[in-house]
N, C-alpha and C positions, 0 to 999 in steps of 0.2 A: 504494500500500500504506500503510495507516494503522497507526500504532503507538501504544500506550498504555503509559506507564511509571508505576510505583508503587513505593513503598518500604515495607519492613517490617522488623521487628527479629527476630533469630533467637534471642533468649533473654530471660527476664525477670529472672533473678538474676545475669546477667553484664552486662558493659558493652554497651550497645545498639550494634548494628552495622548501619548502614543499607546496604541493597543495592537496586539498581535492576533491575527486571525489565521486559523489553519483550515485549509480546504483539502478535501480528499480527492485523489485522482487514481483511477478513473472514477467519474461521478456515478452514483447509483441512480438509475432512472426508473426502470421497470422491475418490480419485485418478482421473485421466483414463484409467487403464488401463496395462498394461505396454507395449502397442504405442506409445503416445504417449511413454512414458518411455525407450524403447530408443534413441531418437535423441539423448537428452541425455547429457551426461557425469555421472558420479557418480549412476548410476541408483538405487542403493540409498539414497543420501542424499536424493534427490528424493522417492523413494517414502515415506521416513520423515517427510517434511514433512506428510503427510496423517494425521490422527488415526485414521481408520478402519483402514487397513492396519497402522499402528503398533500399535494396540490388539490386532489379530488376532495379529501377530507376538509381542507381549508375552505374550499368553495362551498361545500355543504354547510359548514359552520357559519360562513359569511351570510348566506342567504337565509338560513333559519334564524340567526340572531337578528338580522336586519328586519325580517318580517315580524318577529316578536316585538321589537322596539317600535316599528311603524304602526302596528295594531294599537298601540297605546298612544303614540304621539299624534296620530292622525285625528284623534278626538279633539285635539287642541288646534287643529289646522296647520300642523307643521309638515313640511314637504318630505318626500322620501329621501332626499339628499341628506338631511339632518340625521335620519335613522342610519344611513350608511356610514356617515362619519362617526357617529356614536358607537356603532358596532366595531369600527376600527379602533376607536379609543379603548373600548372594553377588551379588545384582543391585543392591545399593546403590552409592552413589558411590565407596565404597572400592575396589570391583572394577571396575565399569563407569562410566567417566566420559567416554568418548568421545561427542562431540556427536551422531554419526551411528550410534551403536550401536543394535542392534535392541531393546535393553532400556534405552535412554536414559531417564533420569528427569528430563528438563527440566521446567520449570514447567508448561507446557501438557500434557505427557505425564502427569505426576502428577495433574493435574486430571481428566483423562479416566479413567485407570486407577483413581484413588482414588475417583472418583464411582461407578464400577461396583461397587467393593468395598464402599463405604459403603451403597449400595442393598442389596447382599446382606446386610450386617450388620443393617440394619433389618428385612429379611425374616426373618432368623434369630431376632431378638428376638421378632418377631410370632409365628412358629411355635413358639418356646419357650413363649410364653404359651398358645397354643392347646393344646399337649400337656399342660399342667399342669392338675390337678384340685384346686382349693383345698379342696374338701370333705374330701379325704383328710387335710389338715392337722389337722382337728378330730378325726379318728379315729386319729391317731398315738399311740403309747404314750408313757408318761412318759419313758422313756429317749430316744426319738427327739426329743421336745420339748426335753429337757435338752441333748442333744448339738447340736441345732440352735440353741439360744438362748445357752447360757453360753459356749461357745468364742468366739463373735462378740463378746459384750459384754465378757468378761474381757480378751481380747486387745486390744480397742479401748481399754479403760481403761489397760492397761499401755503401749500405744503413746503415748497422750496424756501419760502420766507420763514416758515416755522423752523425748519432744519438749520437755516443760516443763523437764526436767533439762538437756538440751543447749542449749536456748534459753530461759533464764529470763525474758527480756523479751518473748518472742513470744506472740501470741494463738492459742491452740490451737483456737479456734472460728472462725478465718478460713476462708473458702471453700476455699482451697487445702489447708490443713493438715488440716482435719477431713474433707474429701472424700477426700483420700489415705488418711487413717486408716481410713475405711470400706472402701475398696477393698482395703487390706491385710488387714483382719480379716474382711471379708465372705465369704459362701459363695455360690457360683453353682450353682444347680440344673442349668442346661444343661451346664456343664462336668463336674459329677459324673455326670450321666446319660450323657454321651459317654464318660467314663472307664469306667464300669461296663459299658456296651455293648461297648466295645472289648475289655475283659477277659472278656466273656461271663459275668458274674456278676450280671447285672441282676436276675434273679428268684431269686437265692440268698438265704439268710437274712441274710447280711451286706449284700448288695446292696439288699434291701428296707429294712433299717434305715438304710443310708446315704442312700437316696432320700428316706425320710421326714424324716430329719434335715436333708437339703439343702433340702427344700421349706420347712421351718420357717426355716432359716437364710437362705434367699433372701428370704423375706418380711420378716424382720428387717432384712436389708441394704437392701431397698428403702425401708423406713420410715426407716432411719437416713440414707440418701442424701437423701431428701426433707427430712428434718430439718436436714441440713447446709446445704442450699440456703436453707431458711427462716431459719436462724440467721444466715447471712451477710447475707441481705436485711435482717434486723432490725438488725444491726450497722451496715450502710451507710445504710439509709433510715429505720429506725424501726419500732416495733411495729405502726403502722397498716398499713404495706405488708405486713408478715408476715401479719396477719389477713386482708388482702385476698387474698394468694396462697394461703393455706390454704383460704379459702372457695372460690376458683376451682377449686383442685384437687379439693375435695370435690364441687363441682358437676360436674366432668368425670367423676368416678367415678359419681355418681348418674345422669348421662345414660347412661353405659355400662350400669349395672345395671338401671335402671328403664325405659329407652327402647330402646337398641340390643339388649340381650340378649333381652328379650321378643320383639322383632321377629325375631331370628334363631331363637328357639324356635318362633315361628309358621311360619317357613320349614321347620323340621324336621318339624313336625306335618303340614304339607301334603305331605311326601314319603312315598310308599308304603312300607310295611314291607319292609325288605331292598332298597329301591330307592336310586337315586342322586339326589343333590341337583340341582336344575335349574341349568343353566348361568347363567341370569339371576341367581339368588341368589348363585352363586359370584362372578360379576363385581361384584355390588353390594358384597360383603364386601371384595374386593380394592380397589375404588375407595375404600371407607371407610378401609381401611388406608393407602392412598397419601396421603390427605389428613390422616391422623391426626397426623403431625409438626407440621403447621401449627396444628391445633387444640390440641395440647399446649402450643405456644408461647403461644397466646391464653389458655389456662387456667392458665398459670404452672406447668406440670408439666415436670420435667426431660425434655428431648426424647428422651433415650435410652430412657426408660421409657414413653413414650407408646405406641408400637406394642406393647410388652410388655403393658401394662395392657389395651390393646384386645384383644390375643390372649387374655387371661384371661377376657374377657367372652364369647368364642365358646364355645358348647357343645362340649365335648370328645367324642371318639369319633364313631362313625357316626351320621348320614350326613354332617353338615357338617364337623366337625373332621377326620374321616378323609379326606374329599374334599380339603380344603385341604392336609393334610400329604402325601397321595399325589401330588397334582399339583404342589405347589410344592417339597417337600423334595428331590427329586432334582436340580432345577435349583439350588436354594440351596446344598445341601451339596456338590454335585458341581461347580458352576461358580463361583458368587459367593463362597462362603466361602474356597476356596483362594486366590482373587484377593485377598480382603480380608486374609487372614493374611499373604500374601506382601507386600502393600503396607505392612503394619505392620512387617515385617522390613526393608523398604527404608528406613524412617525411622531405622533403627539405624546409628550411625556410631561406630567405635572411636576416631576422632580426638577425640571429645568427652571421653574419659577424660583426655586431656592437660590440658584446661582445666576439669576438674571443680572446683566450688566446695566449700567445707566443708559447706555446707547440703546439697548433693547426696549427699555421703558419709553425712551424718546420716540422710537419708531412706532410704538403702540399709540402714543399721544398724537403723533403726526397722522397716523391712519384715521383716528377718531376725528381730528380736526378736519381732515380732508373730506370725510363723509358728511360732516355737519355743513361745511361750506358748499359741497355739491348738492346737498339736500336743499339748502337755502336758495341757491341759484335756480335749481330745477323747479322750486315752488314759486319763485318771484316771476319768472318768465310767463307761465300760463296765467297768473293772476293779472299781470299787466295786459294780457290779451283778453281779459274779461271772462276767463273760464271760471265755472263755479268753484267755490272754495274747497269743497270736499273732493271734487275731481282733481283739483290742483295738488292737494296733499297726496292723493293716491298716486298721481303721476310722479311726484317727487320721490315717494317711496320706491316706485318701480325703477326709477333711474339710478338709485343707489344700491340696488340689489346685488348681492355677491353669491357665487356658487361654485360649481365644479371647475370652471376655467381658472378662477383665482386661486383656489386651493391647489389645483394642479400646477399652476405657475410657481407658487411658493414651495411646493414639494420638490419640483425640479431644481429650483434655486437652492434649496436646502441640500439636495443630493450633490449639486455642483459646488457646494461650499461658498456660494455667493452670500448666503445669509446663515447665521448660526442657529442652533437648535432653540435657544431661548427666544430669538426673534420669531422663528416659525411657530413656537407655542403661543406667543402673544397674538400673532396674526390669525392663527386658527381659531382662537377664542373670539376675535372680532368677527370673523366670517360666520361662525356658529350663531352669534347673537344677531347679526344683521339678517342672515338667511332665515332665522326663526321669526323675527319681528315683522319683516316686510310682508309676507303673504297674509298674516293675521291682520295687519293694518290695512292693506289694500282691500281685503274682503269686507272689513268693517266699514270702510269709507265709500266704497264704490259697489253699487248694485245696479247693473244695467237693466234689470227687469222693471225698475221703478218708473222708467220713462214710458212703459206700456200702460201705466195707470191713467187711462184716458177718461176724462170726465165728459167728453162730448160723445153723443150717440153716433156711432158709425155702423149703421145697419141698413139693410135693404128697405126695411119698413120705414125708416126715417129719410129715405131718399125719394125725392119727388119724381113722378113719372116723366115730366117734361124736362128734367135735368139729366145730365149724363151720369151713368152708374160707373163708379170707379172700381175696377176689379184687378186682382193680381192672379195670373195663371202660372203655377210652378211647373217647370219642365225638368225632368231628370234623364229620361231616355227618349229616343226619337218617337216612340209610340205615344208619348204624352202630348206631342204636338197635334197629331190628328184628333186625339180625344178632346182636347180643349177647343179646337176649331169646330169640330162637329157639335159640341155642346152649345157653342155660341151661335152656330148656324141654326140650331134648333130653336134658339131664343128669337130668331128673326129680328135682329136689331134694325131700327129705323132712324131716320133723321129726327123724328119727334122724340124717340126714346133711345138716344145714343149710348154707346158703351165706350169708356176709356179704359183700355186694357194695357196693363203693365205686365209683360212677360218676363219672368225671372228664371233664367237658366241656371240651375244649381249644379256646380261641378265640384267633385271631390278634390281637395288640395292634396297633391301628390308630387313628391320630389322637390318641393320648395317650401320655404318657411313663412313667407308673407302672404296673407290672404289678399285677394284682388276683388274689386267691385267695379265693373265696367258698364258705363252707360253708353250704349251703341249709338244713340242719336246725337251724343255730344262728341263722339270719337272722330277726330280728324284722321288719324291713322292708328294702326294697332299699337298697343303699348308694348308688344313684343312680337316676335315672328311666329308665335303660336296663334292659331285660330280656334277659339272655343265654341262659337255659336253661329257660324256662318249659315248653316242650314236652317237653324231656328229663325234667324233674322229674315232670311229669304221667304220662308213659309208664311210667317205672320205678316210681313209686308205685302205679300200677295193677297192674303186674307183682308188686309186693310183696303187694298185697291178694289177688291171685289165688293166691298161694302162701303164705298166712298161716301163720306159724310155721316155714316151711321156708326162706324167703328174707328177709333183712334188708338194706334198701337205704339208703344215704346218698349224696346227690348233691353234687358239688363242681364249681365252675367255675374254671378257671385262664385268665386273660387275660394272655398274655405273647408275646414275640417267637417266631416259628416255630422259630428255631434254638436256642431255650433251653427249649422245652416239656419236654424230657426231665428238667430240674431239677424241675419241678412233679410229674411222674409219679413219679420216684424218691424225692422227699421224702415224698410221700403214702404210698408203699409202706413207707418207713422208719417213719413215724409210726403207721401203722395195722397194723403187723406183718403185712403182706400176704405170702401164699405164691405167688400167681399173678397175672400181669398179662395181660390180653387186649388185643392191638393189632390194629386193622383193617389189612388189606393195602392198599398204595397204589394198586392197580389193580383195576378191576372189568370183567367181560366180559359180553357178550351170549352167548346160546346158540350162535350161529354162529361164535364165536371172535373177533369184532371187539371192540375195546376200547370200553367205555362211558365210563370216566373214568380219569384217571391223575394222581397228585399226587407229584412228585418230592420236594417238601418233606416230605411224610408218610413217604416212604421213608427220607430222611435221619434223620428223627426216630426211626423204628423201629431203625435202625442204632445210634443213640446210646443208646437204652434197652437194646438187647441187650448193649451193651458195659458199661453201668454199673448195670443193675438189681440191687438187693439181694435178688432172689428169682427164681423161675422165670418165664419169659415164654412166651406163646403168640401167634402171628400167625394171625389168622383170615382165610382166603381164601374169599370168598362164592361160593356156587353160581351158575352162569350163569343169566341170566334167559331165559325162554322166547321172548318176543316183544319187539322193540324198542319202548320207550316204554310197555309194558303194565304193569299192576299185578298181575302173576302172583304167586302165593303162593310163599313160600320153601319149599325142600325140608325144612327143619327145623321148619316150622310145625306145631303140633299138629293142625291140621285136615287135614293131608295123609294121615295114617295113624294107626292106633291104636297102632303100635309104631315104634320107631326102630331102624334098622340102622346100627350103628357098627362100624367096622373100625380096627384098629391094625396098622400095618405095622412089624414089629419086625425090626431088623437087629442090634441090640446096641449097648451104650454107654450113657452116663449120660443122654443126651437121650431115647433110646428107652425107658429104664426109667422116666423121668418121664412120658412119654406113656402108658405102660402103667399107671402108678399113677393118672393122671387118668382113663383109661378105666375102671379098676376103680371109681373113685368115681362115675362116670356110670352104671354098670351095676347099681347097687344096687336099682333098681326093675325089676319084672317086665316092664314095657313096653319095656325096652331090650334089644335083641338084639346081643350083642357077639361079634365075630369077631377073633381074633388070627392074623395072617398072619406066620409066622416064615420069613424068607428066609435060607437058608443056602447057603454056597458049596459047590460040588461038590468031590470029592476032598479033603474036610476042610481046605480052604484058610481056616482061621480064625486063622492065626498073626498076622493083622493086629491082633487084639485081644490085650491082655495077659492073663495067666492069671487075675489077680484080677478083671478085667472080665468074663471068661467065667463065673467062679464067681458073680458078682453077677447076671448075666443069667439063669443057670439057677435061682438062688434066687427071683427075682421071678416067673419063669414058673411055677415050681412053686407059689408062693403064690397067684397069681391063678387057676390052674386049680383049686385047692382052695377058693377063696373064693367065686367067682361062676360061674354057668352060662355057658358060652361054647362057641363053635366054634373049635377050634384047627387051623390049616392050616399044615403045614410044607412049604415048597417049596424045592427045590435048583436053583440057577441057577449058571451058570459066569461070566457077565460082565454088564456094563451093558445091552447090547441085549437079552439074554434076560430080564433083570429088567423092562425096559420092556415087552416083549411080554406077559409074564405079567400085569403090573399093568393093562395096557390091557384085558385080557379080564375083569377082575373088578370094576373100580371102579364100573361102572354099577349094581351090586347094593346099594350103600350110600348112605346120606344124609349121613353124616359120616365122614371118614377122618382119623385122628390119626397123625402121624408125628413122629419126632424130627428136630431140625434137623441134627445130626451135621456141623456146619461143620468143614471141613478134615479130614474122616474118610472118605477114599476107600479102599475095599477091593475085593476081587474082585467083590463083588455089584454095585458101582456103577462098575466099571472101564470107562473110556471115556465116561462121562456127564458128568464134571466140566467138560470143555472145552466142553460145550454148555449149561452152567448159566448162566442169564441173571440170576437173582436170588439172590445169595449169602446174603441174610438168611433165606431159607426152606430153605436146604440143597439138596443134590442131588436127593433123592427128592421134596421139596416142590416144587422147580422143575419136576421132570418131571411130577408130577401136575397142576400148574397150567397146563401148556402146552396149546396148542390141539389137540394130537394126541389128548388124552384126552377122549372124548365121554362126558358124563354130567352130570346135574344134581345134583352133590354139593358139599358144603362141605368145606373142608380146614383143619385146625388143626395148625400146626407148632409144636412144643414145644422150648424150650431150658431145661435145668435150671440152677438158680442156679450161677453161675460162682465158682470159688474164686479169691480175689485175695489177694496178699501186701501187707501194710501198708507 
């Protein structure tokens, strides 16, 4: 057995302390197996001599300990990053110092675990660059640019002034001091993006502003970091070396921009539309990333930013950027980054506070002063722009957030002996405190759902017939386009009863970090070379021309995470004073009752909109298709019939009244045949409805009978099964059936049906009519009136 010994120092600003470390050669990686170890004493200790099993055990302990801690801390609103750091601290030498512990952090153990974590951090920086779109920085508003730029620069100047005051003879432009100053005052886009995603405010107004400011701030931080390296080089080696380093860095950027990026764009052009990037192209990009740290060293670029800058050169979004993110992000964020965050926590040792130098305390004070100044500048700028006070405070907290990028930088600086262990311990405490306070404060200060507390009635009932009805149609897949157009054709819009339709094409955010909201009628030219909604725009503009003067169409595209799309929909409804939102149902059927497609993400989105919408909402369930895979015409298509047969199933209540008001609007044209089917309980069992509700029902029924020609059918039923039998006998006579959602409103008419209700978002009657028991090629529109909410 060969041994190699080496000595190293454990600090730069304290008295050097030499330690001898013995490493075994050849290293033990793979164990001979449990069978071979069972015959030996100290089986566990022998097993832990092998780096492979030890790494596996350490990973298991990391994830188990992290989840246990997070299950407790998430009750207080703390992020997962804090649990990972604390798990590392608990696994540090302060707690586990036994040589044969499963979580032992001996020199060779740290080398293996730390290498895995460091690889994950490099992947994280690369993917962060892939997700960023620098073109959006030029499109940021003045406020975003100011918030991204001035807090970084002002806090940096104050920190340098503080250090100069505490150390009059020190050189503030030395590599250590200035580099630390940049990390204190800098802004990290990946950290802020992670915070906003965890708080689910990524595509809110505040979230979009924070992301734009973070993008500007991150670019400023990157430039300042490179500047600090060049200044230190100039101090130590002279101006000639600085010019050489700057030239090499510029050459690296030029190679990325003018050689590698065009090559990657060529790969994208060779990919079929809506197709996937070839595996060969994917592997070439990964190979280039793996060797990028070596190239950054040759080109005099700070190695931490090498993969990040390379990621910026990758075309974001589909097909290349999204493929990289979809394939790598689950492994990086789910496996590598928790290990890296935990290994950063392992470096923390409370014992270093006993031996802290005065310089370390001054660094901690400087870090706190920098955060306070940055918070103050970030707060002052939005207040000067008349932003609400609570939103301004929330934005200021967002801009000072610290996370995995900062702790990773300090860990690398600690390993490189740029900072000592006592400074690292102080800065770790600062990061833990800031990362714990910021999400709690932002959640307390900012609630985007409050703006949906609309005190104005925005319903179809409150819209006058001779005024335009403002509607939003949500589109997810191409089939939704025809469904909405056919529904509006069935309504036969006229110049006397016009419709103002805002089409919202909802696209899942993939391969990029920043949500987009595109108003196509204001768009002079595409914000990028990607085309999201060309076919949608063409189809609805043709529909507008076919109904000139009766329909006015504006098309919008929202690119955002699937779980936050309700924000875009509700924000648009608020801004456009919408009265009615049309949502596609998450499931589509064939005529034989088999399921054609189903999207549970869409179902969750519909639930969120129903709960938060500032106006009335309708869920459109498409009619069943005649033949699998055929291009059969829709039942609502104008070519099917010269008239449309529409039925409203009326039981009573606010949702049913809204459905009746919408049907009244649809039936203004002579080509529409309207039937109102009023279901009533036998033996006058109407006590389920309050007296005022019954009066309102009678009033609207009286009004619609006097306003439009219709067929009125009154049917008495005693319970749910009898209701089901009656409806099954009549649905085949209509092309469109409109019902109220009537959620949680079970009465004698629907008694016994609620327990069989599969889809709560469309109510008991809607669920019944959409079931496979009802044979008929009809479409179904379930209506929910605007909900009253208390502020």
